[in-house]
RODO-2510 file (C-alpha; in nm, 4 decimals, decimal comma):
residues 415
     n   res          X          Y          Z
     1     m    -1,5452     0,0749    -0,1236
     2     p    -1,5560     0,1607     0,2480
     3     l    -1,5738    -0,1483     0,4608
     4     a    -1,8074    -0,1634     0,7593
     5     a    -1,6886     0,0791     1,0229
     6     a    -1,8498    -0,0868     1,3231
     7     s    -1,6207    -0,2187     1,5947
     8     l    -1,6204    -0,5868     1,6813
     9     v    -1,8170    -0,5119     1,9982
    10     e    -2,0820    -0,3283     1,8011
    11     r    -2,1040    -0,6165     1,5579
    12     g    -2,1612    -0,8507     1,8471
    13     d    -2,4322    -0,6224     1,9879
    14     a    -2,5973    -0,6075     1,6476
    15     a    -2,6062    -0,9854     1,6298
    16     k    -2,7492    -1,0154     1,9793
    17     s    -3,0204    -0,7641     1,9015
    18     g    -3,1513    -0,9658     1,6104
    19     n    -2,9559    -0,7948     1,3328
    20     t    -2,7479    -1,0994     1,2447
    21     d    -2,9044    -1,1120     0,8968
    22     n    -2,8063    -0,7500     0,8313
    23     l    -2,4553    -0,8111     0,9537
    24     r    -2,4262    -1,1218     0,7375
    25     a    -2,5518    -0,9355     0,4305
    26     r    -2,3127    -0,6478     0,4938
    27     w    -2,0083    -0,8719     0,5053
    28     a    -2,1221    -1,0820     0,2113
    29     q    -2,1442    -0,7627     0,0045
    30     a    -1,8086    -0,6353     0,1290
    31     f    -1,6450    -0,9657     0,0382
    32     h    -1,7974    -0,9653    -0,3102
    33     t    -1,7021    -0,6025    -0,3750
    34     v    -1,3362    -0,6364    -0,2758
    35     r    -1,2873    -0,9667    -0,4560
    36     s    -1,4452    -0,8244    -0,7701
    37     e    -1,2143    -0,5228    -0,7608
    38     t    -0,9104    -0,7503    -0,7819
    39     e    -1,0479    -0,9104    -1,0959
    40     r    -1,1377    -0,5704    -1,2410
    41     r    -0,7782    -0,4564    -1,1989
    42     a    -0,6429    -0,7748    -1,3546
    43     a    -0,8856    -0,7686    -1,6488
    44     p    -0,6747    -0,5464    -1,8831
    45     l    -0,3806    -0,7875    -1,8537
    46     s    -0,3104    -1,0810    -2,0822
    47     p    -0,2036    -1,4220    -1,9485
    48     e     0,1530    -1,3285    -2,0481
    49     d     0,1275    -1,0029    -1,8525
    50     q     0,0020    -1,1882    -1,5473
    51     v     0,3003    -1,4192    -1,5126
    52     i     0,5846    -1,1680    -1,5377
    53     q     0,7991    -1,0831    -1,2348
    54     s     1,0308    -0,7945    -1,3140
    55     m     1,2319    -0,7960    -0,9885
    56     p     1,2435    -0,9917    -0,6605
    57     d     1,0462    -0,7235    -0,4741
    58     a     0,7546    -0,7437    -0,7185
    59     s     0,5127    -1,0307    -0,7790
    60     p     0,3174    -1,1470    -1,0834
    61     t    -0,0477    -1,0457    -1,1107
    62     k    -0,1436    -1,4116    -1,1177
    63     w     0,0389    -1,4640    -0,7896
    64     h    -0,1418    -1,1691    -0,6251
    65     r    -0,4766    -1,3155    -0,7333
    66     a    -0,3857    -1,6585    -0,5997
    67     h    -0,2158    -1,5467    -0,2784
    68     t    -0,5136    -1,3403    -0,1630
    69     t    -0,7310    -1,6442    -0,2309
    70     w    -0,4993    -1,8721    -0,0354
    71     f    -0,5272    -1,6283     0,2572
    72     f    -0,9011    -1,6931     0,2881
    73     e    -0,8604    -2,0652     0,2320
    74     q    -0,5813    -2,0967     0,4895
    75     f    -0,7056    -1,8712     0,7672
    76     l    -1,0833    -1,8877     0,7243
    77     l    -1,2120    -2,1937     0,5414
    78     k    -0,9790    -2,4591     0,6805
    79     d    -1,0610    -2,3619     1,0383
    80     h    -1,4311    -2,2840     1,0088
    81     v    -1,5802    -2,5124     0,7429
    82     a    -1,6171    -2,8722     0,8547
    83     g    -1,4641    -3,1121     0,6043
    84     y    -1,3351    -2,8374     0,3785
    85     r    -1,1027    -2,9710     0,1082
    86     a    -0,8395    -2,7454    -0,0425
    87     f    -0,8846    -2,6660    -0,4098
    88     d    -0,5316    -2,7933    -0,4753
    89     e    -0,2950    -2,9021    -0,1971
    90     r     0,0049    -2,7714    -0,3946
    91     f    -0,1222    -2,4151    -0,3836
    92     a    -0,0359    -2,3660    -0,0162
    93     y     0,3336    -2,4010    -0,1030
    94     l     0,3107    -2,1878    -0,4184
    95     f     0,1064    -1,9002    -0,2802
    96     n     0,2064    -1,8567     0,0836
    97     s     0,4119    -1,5395     0,1171
    98     y     0,5932    -1,4972     0,4501
    99     y     0,3691    -1,6783     0,7002
   100     v     0,6246    -1,9189     0,8434
   101     a     0,3744    -2,0669     1,0877
   102     a     0,1476    -2,1606     0,7964
   103     g     0,4095    -2,3849     0,6373
   104     p     0,6865    -2,3861     0,3750
   105     r     0,6646    -2,1621     0,0707
   106     h     0,8104    -2,1067    -0,2720
   107     a     1,1003    -1,8594    -0,2882
   108     r     0,9776    -1,5060    -0,3541
   109     p     1,2271    -1,4178    -0,6314
   110     q     1,1097    -1,7221    -0,8304
   111     r     0,7363    -1,6512    -0,8415
   112     g     0,7581    -1,5469    -1,2063
   113     l     0,8887    -1,8913    -1,2995
   114     v     0,5602    -2,0577    -1,2028
   115     t     0,3770    -2,0669    -1,5347
   116     r     0,1456    -2,3390    -1,4065
   117     p    -0,1171    -2,3187    -1,2688
   118     n    -0,2116    -2,0795    -1,5464
   119     a    -0,4302    -1,7718    -1,5189
   120     d    -0,7493    -1,9647    -1,5944
   121     e    -0,6740    -2,2156    -1,3201
   122     v    -0,6169    -1,9301    -1,0755
   123     a    -0,9554    -1,7897    -1,1797
   124     a    -1,1106    -2,1295    -1,1009
   125     y    -0,9341    -2,1281    -0,7649
   126     r    -1,0761    -1,7864    -0,6847
   127     a    -1,4258    -1,8969    -0,7850
   128     h    -1,4002    -2,2099    -0,5675
   129     v    -1,2906    -2,0163    -0,2583
   130     d    -1,5360    -1,7328    -0,3210
   131     a    -1,8246    -1,9772    -0,3305
   132     a    -1,7093    -2,1439    -0,0100
   133     v    -1,6680    -1,8135     0,1746
   134     a    -2,0061    -1,6880     0,0511
   135     a    -2,1694    -2,0074     0,1775
   136     l    -1,9934    -1,9808     0,5118
   137     i    -2,1119    -1,6215     0,5632
   138     d    -2,4622    -1,7042     0,4428
   139     n    -2,5028    -2,0021     0,6763
   140     a    -2,3171    -1,8719     0,9795
   141     d    -2,5091    -1,8569     1,3029
   142     q    -2,4569    -1,5747     1,5505
   143     e    -2,1645    -1,7413     1,7301
   144     t    -1,9871    -1,8431     1,4096
   145     l    -2,0372    -1,5013     1,2561
   146     a    -1,8702    -1,3364     1,5549
   147     k    -1,5671    -1,5628     1,5030
   148     i    -1,5280    -1,5244     1,1277
   149     v    -1,5974    -1,1513     1,0813
   150     p    -1,2534    -1,0405     1,2109
   151     i    -1,0830    -1,2866     0,9734
   152     v    -1,2943    -1,1783     0,6770
   153     e    -1,2199    -0,8157     0,7605
   154     i    -0,8420    -0,8476     0,7780
   155     g    -0,8511    -1,0668     0,4688
   156     l    -1,0304    -0,7952     0,2735
   157     h    -0,7884    -0,5244     0,3846
   158     h    -0,5024    -0,7599     0,3007
   159     e    -0,6486    -0,8077    -0,0464
   160     q    -0,6792    -0,4315    -0,0914
   161     q    -0,3084    -0,4024    -0,0188
   162     h    -0,2430    -0,6520    -0,2972
   163     q    -0,4751    -0,4631    -0,5316
   164     e    -0,2400    -0,1685    -0,4980
   165     l     0,0633    -0,3905    -0,5430
   166     l    -0,0931    -0,5401    -0,8551
   167     l    -0,0752    -0,1972    -1,0213
   168     t     0,2655    -0,0960    -0,8878
   169     d     0,4175    -0,4284    -0,9883
   170     i     0,2765    -0,4381    -1,3402
   171     l     0,3880    -0,0788    -1,4007
   172     h     0,7406    -0,1778    -1,3019
   173     a     0,7217    -0,4719    -1,5406
   174     f     0,5989    -0,2510    -1,8243
   175     a     0,8841    -0,0094    -1,7519
   176     q     1,1266    -0,2845    -1,8549
   177     n     0,9571    -0,3101    -2,1960
   178     p     1,1178    -0,0845    -2,4601
   179     t     0,7752    -0,0284    -2,6207
   180     s     0,6415     0,1406    -2,3008
   181     p     0,3024    -0,0347    -2,3000
   182     a    -0,0021     0,1138    -2,1290
   183     y    -0,1948    -0,0702    -1,8607
   184     d    -0,4999     0,1379    -1,9587
   185     a    -0,4650     0,3852    -2,2454
   186     n    -0,7567     0,5863    -2,1050
   187     w    -0,6099     0,6202    -1,7563
   188     q    -0,5954     0,9725    -1,6176
   189     p    -0,4038     1,0952    -1,3110
   190     p    -0,6014     1,2238    -1,0119
   191     q    -0,6876     1,5908    -0,9855
   192     t    -0,4712     1,7732    -0,7327
   193     a    -0,5016     2,0952    -0,5349
   194     t    -0,3253     2,4116    -0,6490
   195     g    -0,2659     2,7527    -0,4941
   196     g    -0,3208     2,8661    -0,1386
   197     e    -0,0779     2,8979     0,1481
   198     d     0,2382     2,6931     0,1209
   199     f     0,2873     2,5920     0,4851
   200     a     0,0646     2,5320     0,7865
   201     a     0,1893     2,5775     1,1420
   202     l     0,1745     2,3063     1,4073
   203     s     0,2292     2,4326     1,7598
   204     q     0,4513     2,2710     2,0169
   205     g     0,2610     2,0399     2,2472
   206     i     0,1457     1,6906     2,3304
   207     h    -0,0711     1,5168     2,0722
   208     v    -0,2255     1,1707     2,0400
   209     i    -0,1452     0,9607     1,7338
   210     g    -0,2339     0,6059     1,6394
   211     h    -0,5681     0,4373     1,5899
   212     a    -0,8302     0,4534     1,8610
   213     g    -1,2038     0,3923     1,8627
   214     d    -1,4196     0,2146     1,6077
   215     g    -1,3238     0,0923     1,2646
   216     f    -1,0586    -0,1378     1,1286
   217     c    -0,6865    -0,0846     1,1652
   218     f    -0,3764    -0,2976     1,1334
   219     d    -0,1932    -0,3876     1,4508
   220     n     0,0986    -0,1538     1,3753
   221     e    -0,1353     0,1469     1,4082
   222     q    -0,1869     0,0736     1,7776
   223     p    -0,1864     0,1573     2,0548
   224     a    -0,2864     0,5210     2,0359
   225     h    -0,0363     0,7159     2,2431
   226     q     0,0895     1,0609     2,3288
   227     t     0,3760     1,2225     2,1430
   228     l     0,5481     1,5574     2,1846
   229     l     0,5806     1,7838     1,8826
   230     q     0,8001     2,0904     1,8476
   231     d     0,6874     2,3993     1,6576
   232     v     0,6911     2,3036     1,2894
   233     a     0,5480     2,4234     0,9613
   234     i     0,4327     2,1474     0,7273
   235     a     0,3766     2,1929     0,3552
   236     r     0,0129     2,1931     0,2547
   237     h     0,1005     2,0714    -0,0934
   238     l     0,3034     1,7838    -0,2308
   239     v     0,6363     1,8546    -0,4024
   240     t     0,5747     1,8894    -0,7766
   241     n     0,7516     1,7700    -1,0880
   242     g     0,8388     2,1321    -1,1619
   243     q     1,0215     2,1642    -0,8320
   244     w     1,1971     1,8366    -0,8989
   245     l     1,3093     1,9604    -1,2397
   246     e     1,4756     2,2511    -1,0599
   247     f     1,6518     2,0006    -0,8333
   248     i     1,7762     1,8117    -1,1401
   249     a     1,8869     2,1301    -1,3186
   250     d     2,0808     2,2392    -1,0105
   251     g     2,2808     1,9152    -1,0173
   252     g     2,0969     1,7518    -0,7279
   253     y     2,1754     1,3995    -0,8434
   254     g     2,5435     1,4852    -0,8779
   255     n     2,6033     1,6535    -0,5426
   256     p     2,7146     1,4027    -0,2760
   257     a     2,6758     1,6655    -0,0012
   258     l     2,2974     1,6339    -0,0330
   259     w     2,2806     1,2591     0,0091
   260     l     2,2932     1,0088     0,2905
   261     s     2,5894     0,7768     0,2445
   262     n     2,3785     0,4780     0,1396
   263     g     2,1728     0,7068    -0,0790
   264     w     2,4789     0,8301    -0,2659
   265     d     2,5851     0,4693    -0,3134
   266     a     2,2423     0,3968    -0,4635
   267     v     2,2646     0,6969    -0,6971
   268     q     2,5944     0,5729    -0,8329
   269     a     2,5073     0,2045    -0,8451
   270     e     2,1671     0,2570    -1,0075
   271     d     2,2699     0,5584    -1,2183
   272     w     1,9780     0,7659    -1,0901
   273     t     1,9417     1,1000    -1,2690
   274     a     1,5651     1,1495    -1,2278
   275     p     1,2639     0,9866    -1,0570
   276     g     1,1702     0,6331    -1,1487
   277     y     1,0161     0,5831    -1,4944
   278     w     1,1368     0,9247    -1,6210
   279     h     1,3042     0,9356    -1,9623
   280     s     1,4647     1,2312    -2,1399
   281     e     1,4035     1,2546    -2,5132
   282     d     1,5419     1,5472    -2,7161
   283     g     1,5639     1,7603    -2,4038
   284     a     1,2079     1,6838    -2,2867
   285     w     1,1117     1,4622    -1,9958
   286     f     0,8579     1,1805    -2,0248
   287     s     0,7287     0,9393    -1,7616
   288     l     0,5783     0,5931    -1,7929
   289     t     0,2361     0,5962    -1,6287
   290     l    -0,0516     0,3517    -1,6087
   291     g    -0,1711     0,5257    -1,9246
   292     g     0,1587     0,4749    -2,1068
   293     l     0,4483     0,7107    -2,1777
   294     r     0,3410     1,0727    -2,1278
   295     p     0,5113     1,4121    -2,0972
   296     v     0,6040     1,5071    -1,7421
   297     n     0,3530     1,7631    -1,6139
   298     p     0,5424     2,0245    -1,4085
   299     a     0,2326     2,1028    -1,1998
   300     a     0,1671     1,7410    -1,0987
   301     p     0,3098     1,5939    -0,7765
   302     v     0,6354     1,4083    -0,8248
   303     c     0,6084     1,0321    -0,7933
   304     h     0,8278     0,7225    -0,7848
   305     v     1,1046     0,8685    -0,5710
   306     s     1,2908     0,6774    -0,3016
   307     y     1,3412     0,7861     0,0578
   308     y     1,6987     0,8692    -0,0333
   309     e     1,5815     1,1030    -0,3094
   310     a     1,3127     1,2600    -0,0898
   311     d     1,5668     1,3243     0,1854
   312     a     1,8189     1,4731    -0,0594
   313     f     1,5538     1,6984    -0,2128
   314     a     1,4466     1,8234     0,1304
   315     r     1,8081     1,9055     0,2156
   316     w     1,8529     2,0839    -0,1187
   317     a     1,5371     2,2869    -0,0470
   318     g     1,6630     2,3833     0,2980
   319     k     1,3807     2,1900     0,4607
   320     h     1,3140     1,8485     0,6153
   321     l     1,0767     1,5608     0,5685
   322     p     0,8044     1,5600     0,8349
   323     t     0,7965     1,2919     1,1009
   324     e     0,5056     1,0521     1,0820
   325     a     0,3607     1,2087     1,3981
   326     e     0,3727     1,5561     1,2433
   327     w     0,2074     1,4229     0,9295
   328     e    -0,0724     1,2497     1,1216
   329     v    -0,1479     1,5485     1,3441
   330     a    -0,1609     1,7785     1,0399
   331     a    -0,3769     1,5349     0,8426
   332     r    -0,6258     1,4970     1,1273
   333     a    -0,6473     1,8765     1,1511
   334     g    -0,7275     1,9024     0,7801
   335     l    -0,4164     2,1041     0,7050
   336     l    -0,2867     1,8930     0,4166
   337     c    -0,3952     1,9032     0,0547
   338     d    -0,3859     1,5734    -0,1341
   339     a    -0,3027     1,3775     0,1793
   340     f    -0,4770     1,0790     0,0237
   341     g    -0,5250     0,9351    -0,3229
   342     v    -0,2264     1,0848    -0,5075
   343     a     0,1082     0,9620    -0,3749
   344     w     0,2337     0,7994    -0,0577
   345     q     0,4464     1,0501     0,1304
   346     w     0,7821     0,9657     0,2804
   347     t     0,8400     1,0683     0,6395
   348     r     1,1733     1,0780     0,8224
   349     s     1,0450     0,8244     1,0763
   350     a     1,1894     0,4768     1,0950
   351     y     0,9283     0,2016     1,0975
   352     l     0,9282     0,0923     1,4610
   353     a     0,6782    -0,0333     1,7157
   354     y     0,4595     0,2115     1,9020
   355     p     0,4972     0,2082     2,2826
   356     g     0,3138    -0,0975     2,4118
   357     y     0,2760    -0,2641     2,0714
   358     r     0,2300    -0,6403     2,0652
   359     a     0,1833    -0,8496     1,7544
   360     a    -0,1144    -1,0827     1,7474
   361     e    -0,0568    -1,4458     1,8329
   362     g    -0,0387    -1,7143     1,5671
   363     a     0,0320    -1,6953     1,1954
   364     l    -0,1723    -1,3779     1,1475
   365     g     0,0644    -1,2077     1,3892
   366     e     0,3338    -1,2398     1,1214
   367     y     0,1845    -0,9423     0,9415
   368     n     0,3580    -0,6184     1,0375
   369     g     0,5759    -0,6553     1,3446
   370     k     0,8358    -0,8797     1,1834
   371     f     0,9257    -0,6029     0,9366
   372     m     1,0067    -0,3360     1,1962
   373     i     1,3700    -0,2984     1,0891
   374     n     1,5447    -0,1197     0,8009
   375     q     1,2221     0,0422     0,6759
   376     m     1,0949     0,4000     0,6602
   377     v     0,7335     0,5078     0,7115
   378     l     0,5161     0,6529     0,4373
   379     r     0,1812     0,8142     0,5136
   380     g    -0,1388     0,8879     0,3233
   381     s    -0,2291     0,6760     0,0217
   382     s    -0,1754     0,6780    -0,3544
   383     l    -0,3664     0,6829    -0,6791
   384     a    -0,3450     0,3032    -0,6748
   385     t    -0,4918     0,2649    -0,3245
   386     p    -0,8443     0,1172    -0,3336
   387     d    -1,1348     0,3235    -0,2037
   388     g    -1,1913     0,2751     0,1673
   389     h    -0,8328     0,1720     0,2402
   390     a    -0,6907     0,5026     0,3666
   391     r    -0,6994     0,6675     0,7082
   392     p    -0,4806     0,9147     0,9015
   393     s    -0,3256     0,6441     1,1212
   394     y    -0,2258     0,4085     0,8358
   395     r     0,1463     0,3259     0,8401
   396     n     0,2928     0,2101     0,5109
   397     f     0,6597     0,1137     0,5077
   398     f     0,9315     0,0407     0,2549
   399     p     1,3115     0,0217     0,2500
   400     p     1,4871     0,3515     0,1662
   401     p     1,5894     0,2626    -0,1942
   402     a     1,2364     0,1579    -0,3021
   403     r     1,0807     0,3770    -0,5676
   404     w     0,8551     0,1551    -0,7766
   405     q     0,5702     0,2521    -0,5471
   406     f     0,3639     0,5660    -0,6127
   407     s     0,5728     0,7526    -0,3567
   408     g     0,6250     1,1271    -0,3275
   409     l     0,6811     1,3799    -0,0495
   410     r     0,5872     1,7012     0,1212
   411     l     0,8254     1,9199     0,3212
   412     a     0,8507     2,0461     0,6776
   413     a     1,0331     2,3506     0,8160
   414     y     1,1604     2,4370     1,1621
   415     e     1,2556     2,7819     1,2854
***
């Protein structure tokens, strides 16, 4: 669901020109659509499914549903609804994530231990906050609407991030179950491009990357700035399972010369012999998907690989991973197949601030900037990314060993 693309200035102009009712209706619909999508994604899961936390980096579905609700209660309703009373004062402690300025919070690795409130109580919490937000938008005058729209907007994009995490986290949980359950037995992977030229050339020169102009972006996508690229060829297509099978057959996971030092340590410590969720049975490879355990399709893009694995594969192939600037320039030029909607793509760029970046003030400024250390950038989007939540400037980031995300790669070559 694409959110409204108008800039904040344009929204203000619309309100001044008598279109406040249209603006209000647009945001009321956007709020309803995004909130409903969260519940749609949670619907196939039982109460038992919704409480499980399979590792410290993942969160229970119930927590995702409650945390995104707390976000609106904390940052929108408490400040903009006179006399607003929290649904339950205990929830701020249970469902805050990392917003230190917003108060103390329950330890992240222990979220799966919180069996109460139960899933039904979280549903009641969501209904309570949804009704309050809908009333606020419906009754907002022009001045109030101008104040709350930016908060509603970031809250919706924040919730879309958690919609993706809801799927990645439950798949990781199901991967720990020896019965290999399906999230949705009818789930099908996205269609991907095949054939055509393998690499597209980017010429040396100065290019602009980062978000500029109208439309929403997170603060880490700004400011737009110039960057110098060398001559490079970037793969039009994502690396496939078939190519990865060749890497496995050639002893890629057993050759320390291909791996970064920390990556080789991870291979040995975690006993990696294939991408995440792959299992070998009688000489055939299977992978746990949202649709359950299925044979690995050699033509499909590889998924659930860490940065360490992506880097080792690129070295084995005699290539490199692209930088995030190379990826963005190529994506904007329309040179990449399956840039969005299949798998996040690792780049060889560390997650750092753009020149001139400043985090926003207050608790909402604790969103991206505080994580600009020990992370690598991924670009594009994945099959779990909600509609309307992808753009060329989007900067996802994860630590190098992470592979429970829908993460893959494409290659780059230099002469």
